[in-house]
C-alpha positions, 0 to 999 in steps of 0.5 A: 500500500502507499504510505502517507509520509511527510511532505518535502520541506521547503523551509526549516530552522537553521541549526545542527547538532553542534548548535548550542541549545539557546541558539537552536531554540531561537532559530526554532522560534524565528522559524515558527514566527516567519512561517506563521506569518507567511501562512496567515497572509496566505489565509488572508489572501483567500486560500482554501481551508485545506491549503492553509491546513496543509501549510500549517502541518508542513510548518510543524513538519519543518520544525519536528523533522530537523529536531528529530534528525539533529537529536539522532545525529547528536546521539551518534556523535556522542554514543554511536549507533542508537540501540534500537530503530525508532521513527517519529509518527504524526497522529490524528489531525496532524497525521492527516496533514491538517492543522488549524492555527491553535490545534494540538499536535500529536506525535508518537515515538515508535519502537520495534518489540524490544527489551527495556535496558538502561541504554534504551532508557537513556536513549529515550531520555535523550530524544525527549530532551532534544525534541520535546523540551524545545517544543514545550519551551516554544509553548506548543501544545504537544501530545506525545506517546512512546510505544513499541509495536505490540503496545500500539496494537494493545492500546488500539484494541483497548480504546477506540480513541487511540484506534481512531488516532492511529488510522491517520498516522503519517511518517515524519522521520527516522527508520522508514521500514519500521513505519512501513511494517507498522502501517501494513500490519495496522491496516490489516488489523483495523480491516479484520479486527471486528470492523462492525463493532467499530462502526457501532461505536462510532455511530453511538459517539456521533449520536451522543455528540450531536445530542450534546449540541442540540441535534441541529445544525441551526444553533445560533452559536454553533460549535464548528468542530463538534457541532452537528454538521461540523468538522467531526461529522466529516472526519467520522464519516471518513474514519468509519469508511476507512475501517469498513471499506478500506478507503483513505479518501472521501472521493473513493466513497463516490467510486464505490457508489456510497456517494453521488457526485453532487453529494461528494462536492457538497461534502468537500466544499463544506469541509473546506469552508469550515476549515477556513472559518476555523482558521480565522477563528483561531487567528482571532483568538489567543486560546483554542475555541470552536464556538461561533458566538454572537460577539465573534460572528461580526468580526469573522464575517468581516475578516472572511471578506463578506462585503455587506455594509450593514453589520447584521446583513453581513453576519446573516450572509456569513451564517447562512453560508455556514448553515448551508455547508454544515447542513450539507455535511450533516446530511451527507454524513448521515446518509453514509452512516445509514448505508454503512449501518445497513452494510454492517447489519447485512452480514459479512458477505454483503458490502453495503453499496447502493446496488447491493442494498437495492438487491436486498430490498427486492426480497422484502414483502411490499405493499403499494399506496399512491405509487409508493412501496411500503417495505417494513418501516420505509417508503420507496417509490415505484418509479422515478417519475412519480412526482412528475406524474403528480407533483402533489405527491410531494406533499402527500408523501409526508402524510403517508409517512405520518399515517403509516409510521414510516420514513422515506428510504434513501432513494426516495429521500434523494428524489424528494430533495431533487424534485423541489422545482416541481412545487409550483404555484399551482401545487402551492394553491392546490386544494388537495395539497393543502388538505394533506398539509392541514391533515399533517398539522391535525395529527395530535402528538405526531406533527414535529417529525413530519414537518421536520422531515419536510424541512430537511428535504427542502419541501416546507419552504417551497410549499409555504413560501412565506416560511422560506425567509425564516430558513437559516435566519439568524435571530439577533435576540439574546435568548434565542438559541436557534435560527428562526426556522428551527425555533419554529419547529422546536415549538411544535416539538414542545407541543407534541410533548405536551400531548404525549408526555407523562410529565406532570407539567405537560399534563397540566398544559394538556388539560388546559388545551383540551378545554379549548374548542380545537386543541390541535389548532395550536400546531397551525398557530405555532407554525405561523407565530414567527412568520412575520420575521420574514419582514424583520424581527422588530414588530414581527408579531403584528406583521405576522398577521398580514404575512399569515393571511394568504396561508390561512386562505389557502388552507381553507381556515374558516373566518372565526378560526382565523380570528383566533389564529391572528389574535395569538400570532399578534399577542404571542409575546404579551403573556410572558412580558406581562408576568415578567413586569407586573405585580400578580398579587394586585387584582388590577393586574389580572383585570387589565390582562383579562380586559386585553384577552377578553376570551377564555379560549384565547387565554388558554391558547396563549397560555400553552403557546407561551410555554411552547415558545419559551421552551422552543427558544432554549431548553434552559429558558424555562424553570419552575419559578417562571412556570409558577408566575405563568400559571398564576397569571393564567389562573387569576385571569381565567377567574376574572373572565369567569366571574368579572367583578365578583372576583373582589367579593370572592377575595374578601370572602377568602380573606375573612375565611383565613382570618377566622381560621387563624383565630380558631387555631389560637396562635401561641402568644398572639391575641385575636386583636393582633390577628384582626389588626394584621388583616385590617392594616394590610392591602388586599394584594397581600392576601392573594398570594400569601398562604395561611402558614406565611401569614401566621409567620408574619403575625408572629414576627410582627409580635416579636418586633413590637415587643422590642419597644419595651426593651432597655436598648433604644436601638432594638426597635430599629433591628429587623426580625428575620426568618429563613425558610428553605423551599426544596421544591422550588430550589430557593430560600425564602427570607422574611424580613419584618421591621419598621419602614424607613427611607432606603429600607429596600436598597439596604436589604438588597445590599446586605444580600449582595455583601453576603454573596447571595442572589435575589430571584424575586422580592415582595414588598408590603407595608402595613398602615402602621409603618411595619414593613414585611418584605419577602425575598427569594434568594439562592447561593449562586450555583448551589440553589437553597442557602446552606452557608451559615456564614452567609446568613450571619453576614446578612444579619450583621450587614442589615444591622450595620446599614439600618442601625449604624447607617453604614454605606454598604457599597465598599463591602459590596465591591469587596464581595464582587472582587472576591467572587470574580472567579464565579461564572456570572462575573467572569472577565469578559462580561463587562459589556453587553452583547450588541444584540441586548443593549442596556435600557431603562424605561420609566413610564406611567401605566395608565391601565394600572395607575402605576409608575413603572421602571423597567431595566435590563442591564448586565448583572453584577454584584451590587447592581440591585443595590445601586438601582434601588438606592438611586430610586430612593435618592430621587424621592420614590418608594418602591411598592413592588419589585420583580427581580429576574436574571437571565444568562447574566442579564438583569431584567428588573421591574419596579412599581414606584410612588413618591415617598411623600404622599399626594406629591404630584409626579412631574414628567421631568422628574421621571426623565431625571430618574431615568437618566440617573438609572442609565448612568448606573447601568452604563458599562465602564461607569466608575462607581461611587458610594454617592 
């Protein structure tokens, strides 16, 4: 066989065995810098990815080969002939002569089967000193091993990673016959030593790796190496093919009919593109990275020569090229995997080429439907003209697959993909085609696989031209993990799960949906909910109604149903936004939302849609806390829609019932008058969310506070009463603070939590008419959930005393805590600026429907941010009556209800603008903090 060897070296560092070590190291450094700059210029001039990868491998050859030959020459001069033959072998990516600028370099010192002797140990130490030490001094990442021939085969049999790395070995220097013997023997080994097991293991690795990266190419921040459709997909395809078929190059797959010529071109073009992008990413970075994050994409696009003047258009053009190439690699690699897997399962006598697979299929029993053949779990075509005869079959075929529980075989899938041009306007408007498509959307619990397959085979965007602009559309929004098309399909997968999952949460949403007139209508709504993004992301909910109109008409949706679809499309963002920023304990909130929705069924659709939309955006976006807020708004609004003004009467009845229950229970040490006073002195909203156990606790805490008045220490009344309660189900700790109300109370409590190193998830602020404040905080230890750190609890109590009793300025302690926790993920260096897609904002406005002044803030989170925000509000003469504290991926999303701290003081618009500007100064990145 032909053995891959090192390329002839055009450039090498100038040194000999007599060159002193410092001069030799300097020559190596000069060589690396000179060659590195030459290759960088080659890349910047637009050289193909493979050419640059090969040049980088040549550069490393030019360093390692002279170091090795000089080391052998030095031994000969001092000791004579080496005790045993040895050769230097490149492995892995370096072995296939492909390196990126920051790639690891893997090499192996290969020896024959020899007995270990002191002289051999001395020789090996000499090679390490002469070769590896200079490489380490040059800060190169070298993976190295020393093995004899028997050890190589033992390691390969023991671990698949080693077996794979050895597949792509390449001779660099030393005894060539030793390498030749190894290469010949190893080829026989991997071809004969259970290749099927290797295929199975590699397929399992592929599935696991893809699952870890979202099982989709279309992530907003993809991993170019390990992600779906990344470099690993191409390389795995080649590794499996080499072991199964004995090939060494991708084009040999086409020669053996595993790939069509067009598929081979897509595979090679895509791989070259990804290599070029990875080169640029490494040239831009100081440390190895493979993730195309949002911050990096604009620079990458510009450096790779995308000419669009508009930044977002440039990024979209670049990312659409990335998705196109990555999708091609994923699709083709999966096709080869399926063909290799079929070959494996067919037995040792059958090589799984297309020809043999077709012969095997003839032996299977078949059924016929609409020109298709059903063989087991696969659908095939009777003749290649099936779609030319009736193009509507391009839609019906997916309904057949859905109904029959099968998938297109490889040939039919290829034919569908190649027949997209047959979906003309006539097909798009065909009543038969639209009926098939609508039926697909009505197959409760089984819609996502069909739509996903339609999308993968290029049919969905052609049949729904309004959907086509969403394909590969990068969403420059902070939360979205996927492109617009994949996000839409992911929401539909979430709805499938609601209809089919045994999870209690899914069951709750399923029960709500089953109370609607047409539960599976939500599939159509989800498919169309973001279709307005074809006209731009801003205002897409309103635009979506217009864009969806021709789709609804073609599908024959009745006018009354269209009204429902249009309402949810137009308002699909409103429910989450409402509970994120409004006080759900306030009856006015549910009244305002009920007035906007107006109908119980619309509320139900909106409720389930919001859940699917959030979970289809990012798996980590939803949590039990958000679910509880979402459910709270749904329940109170549904009650309001059912009872109208009778809700207030019911609230009063509930309040009185709780009061009577507490009186009957006889709380130890608490009189009936104290209980009645507590109920009379608090606003109605307190009793909506606060349960009996919590009310009892608050009454006891108030009692303890009042008793401090009679103590000798005049400062005791200023000290708060604090109770900590762990909520294991919600994975946070509730902290109740009861104290006398005073100016700046809330910001001082928030500051004390920061000093203690605790994060506030939410806060509820209540003040009795006798000026006793009852503040409730939900807090966590960052990264640990419920508060288990006794020192943090003690620190909070002491800091509250310092702030409330001694009027201590907490900002220096907060800054010290921020420095202490600088290593924590949320506060790592590099997060000092918000992504351009999520800029810091402050809004201060009158909410007329609620008769409230609302402050909304989004900013990069940091320790002490809440303290500074609330202190600024207090310093400008406002009290906070409600706070919704929320943090998403290091972004603070906070909402406050505020009112003048002096009752009956008119609020001038100029005062609100002044407050807004002051808050903007707090959240501006790079602002120098002062204690104020």
